[in-house]
Backbone bond lengths (Angstrom), bond angles and torsions (degrees), N, CA, C in turn:
res aa  C-N    CA-C-N  psi(-1)  N-CA   C-N-CA  omega(-1)  CA-C   N-CA-C  phi
1 M - - - 1.430 - - 1.575 107.83 -
2 I 1.313 116.64 -50.17 1.456 119.95 -178.27 1.536 111.36 -65.94
3 L 1.333 115.35 -36.57 1.505 117.03 -179.71 1.522 110.27 -72.09
4 H 1.321 121.45 -12.41 1.422 123.45 176.67 1.489 114.76 -106.64
5 G 1.317 113.46 18.35 1.517 121.48 169.64 1.477 116.83 86.49
6 V 1.373 118.81 14.73 1.407 121.80 173.80 1.525 106.32 -102.08
7 S 1.270 113.73 124.31 1.465 118.41 -175.43 1.548 108.93 -74.57
8 L 1.344 109.12 156.91 1.504 117.65 176.49 1.480 110.41 -62.15
9 E 1.351 116.67 -36.66 1.463 120.79 178.75 1.596 109.73 -59.96
10 K 1.302 114.12 -47.75 1.500 118.77 -179.73 1.513 111.30 -62.41
11 G 1.374 118.28 -38.60 1.473 122.30 -177.60 1.477 105.92 -70.99
12 L 1.329 120.85 -43.75 1.521 119.22 178.87 1.518 110.98 -66.20
13 G 1.331 115.28 -37.30 1.439 118.58 179.96 1.548 113.39 -64.82
14 S 1.348 112.27 -35.97 1.473 119.96 175.03 1.517 110.94 -62.73
15 A 1.348 115.10 -49.54 1.487 119.87 179.40 1.489 110.74 -59.55
16 A 1.313 118.53 -42.69 1.485 123.34 178.29 1.458 112.35 -60.19
17 A 1.405 114.87 -39.60 1.507 114.73 177.12 1.454 112.35 -73.34
18 M 1.247 119.37 -32.15 1.552 122.86 -179.77 1.490 110.51 -69.04
19 Y 1.381 114.98 -49.40 1.447 119.51 -167.36 1.545 112.14 -101.53
20 G 1.275 120.71 -4.75 1.421 123.53 177.50 1.511 115.08 58.50
21 A 1.289 116.78 -141.78 1.440 123.24 -171.89 1.517 111.29 -69.47
22 T 1.334 118.60 -13.74 1.470 122.39 175.69 1.574 112.81 -71.92
23 F 1.379 114.56 -20.66 1.465 115.97 -178.50 1.449 112.40 -96.83
24 S 1.260 116.68 128.16 1.518 124.29 177.70 1.465 112.71 -103.82
25 I 1.307 117.62 110.21 1.414 121.38 179.79 1.541 110.68 -61.16
26 Q 1.283 117.37 -39.29 1.454 122.48 178.37 1.538 111.04 -61.54
27 D 1.254 115.92 -45.33 1.514 120.47 176.46 1.498 112.02 -63.56
28 A 1.354 116.95 -38.07 1.476 118.55 179.86 1.543 108.80 -68.20
29 L 1.305 117.05 -42.38 1.443 119.34 177.03 1.559 112.62 -61.13
30 A 1.293 116.52 -43.42 1.440 119.78 -179.34 1.508 108.35 -62.65
31 A 1.406 118.49 -42.55 1.492 123.04 -177.65 1.543 106.35 -64.15
32 L 1.294 120.91 -38.83 1.459 124.93 -176.94 1.463 112.02 -69.66
33 S 1.306 120.97 -20.76 1.506 121.50 -176.40 1.603 110.96 -117.08
34 Y 1.276 114.85 10.24 1.572 116.74 173.47 1.525 107.46 -116.14
35 F 1.297 110.49 113.36 1.471 119.37 -172.24 1.498 117.38 -102.78
36 D 1.361 120.13 10.84 1.386 121.71 -176.58 1.558 113.65 -100.42
37 D 1.343 117.42 14.69 1.427 117.81 -179.82 1.428 110.02 -152.11
38 G 1.324 118.27 155.87 1.514 122.77 174.87 1.480 111.89 62.83
39 D 1.346 115.24 -162.29 1.476 122.72 -174.01 1.570 112.40 -69.65
40 V 1.306 119.66 -26.06 1.464 123.36 -177.31 1.580 108.53 -57.11
41 Q 1.321 119.76 -28.94 1.435 118.17 -177.72 1.559 111.39 -70.57
42 E 1.262 119.70 -11.84 1.427 126.05 177.01 1.487 112.19 -82.54
43 L 1.325 121.27 -9.42 1.449 123.42 -177.75 1.516 105.85 -66.88
44 S 1.389 113.60 148.86 1.453 120.03 176.61 1.541 107.87 -72.07
45 L 1.330 116.01 161.37 1.479 120.97 176.67 1.489 109.75 -58.36
46 H 1.282 120.27 -36.89 1.531 120.13 176.28 1.434 112.78 -54.70
47 Y 1.386 119.70 -45.20 1.443 122.20 -170.82 1.549 107.42 -80.01
48 R 1.298 117.44 -30.93 1.507 120.63 177.24 1.445 108.63 -65.15
49 E 1.407 118.79 -45.33 1.423 121.16 -179.78 1.535 112.30 -62.93
50 L 1.363 113.52 -43.95 1.489 119.53 174.16 1.519 113.61 -52.43
51 L 1.291 116.81 -49.98 1.461 121.66 178.61 1.530 111.80 -60.94
52 L 1.297 115.88 -45.45 1.463 120.31 -178.97 1.532 113.63 -66.57
53 R 1.358 113.92 -22.87 1.421 120.90 176.77 1.532 113.73 -79.98
54 V 1.330 117.83 -43.68 1.418 121.00 -173.42 1.531 110.30 -89.30
55 I 1.270 124.14 -23.32 1.448 123.47 -179.12 1.568 113.07 -61.01
56 P 1.420 118.21 -43.17 1.436 118.37 -179.95 1.614 112.87 -66.29
57 E 1.370 111.73 -23.37 1.464 116.47 -174.68 1.525 115.71 -88.84
58 I 1.396 115.12 4.29 1.424 120.97 -173.12 1.517 107.13 -63.63
59 G 1.355 114.97 136.40 1.438 120.74 178.69 1.576 107.13 -102.94
60 D 1.280 115.99 -151.34 1.442 122.58 -179.41 1.568 108.58 -62.76
61 I 1.302 115.12 144.15 1.459 122.90 178.79 1.514 106.98 -117.77
62 Y 1.344 118.69 125.19 1.392 124.63 179.67 1.515 109.70 -124.24
63 P 1.392 116.02 140.81 1.461 118.20 177.59 1.529 109.40 -56.24
64 Q 1.269 115.22 141.42 1.464 120.91 -178.65 1.578 109.95 -98.96
65 K 1.290 114.51 160.58 1.472 117.80 174.37 1.477 110.36 -72.26
66 I 1.359 115.61 131.22 1.412 123.47 -177.77 1.595 108.21 -87.49
67 L 1.388 111.50 115.14 1.482 115.75 179.30 1.485 110.72 -91.10
68 S 1.439 117.64 -26.25 1.435 123.48 -178.52 1.452 108.89 -163.13
69 Y 1.345 117.07 143.05 1.447 120.77 179.03 1.496 111.69 -89.67
70 S 1.381 115.01 0.64 1.451 117.35 176.85 1.559 110.54 -85.82
71 L 1.323 116.66 144.27 1.436 119.38 179.05 1.503 109.01 -94.89
72 T 1.280 121.94 1.82 1.499 123.55 -179.69 1.550 107.80 -110.98
């Protein structure tokens, strides 16, 4: 997503809009930066470094307009 020009702020804002109060931005950020558990540990070093570089630079996150509730 980030490599294709979609900011992490926009992605998190979209998830917040789709899932409402059940989506925790803080938990999502923690999951994206913790590599010792689950599928995230399978990420290449390149992607781990990318996430660790962009996460501290995150600005304000606003809910995005929902165009479709389909993920496909």
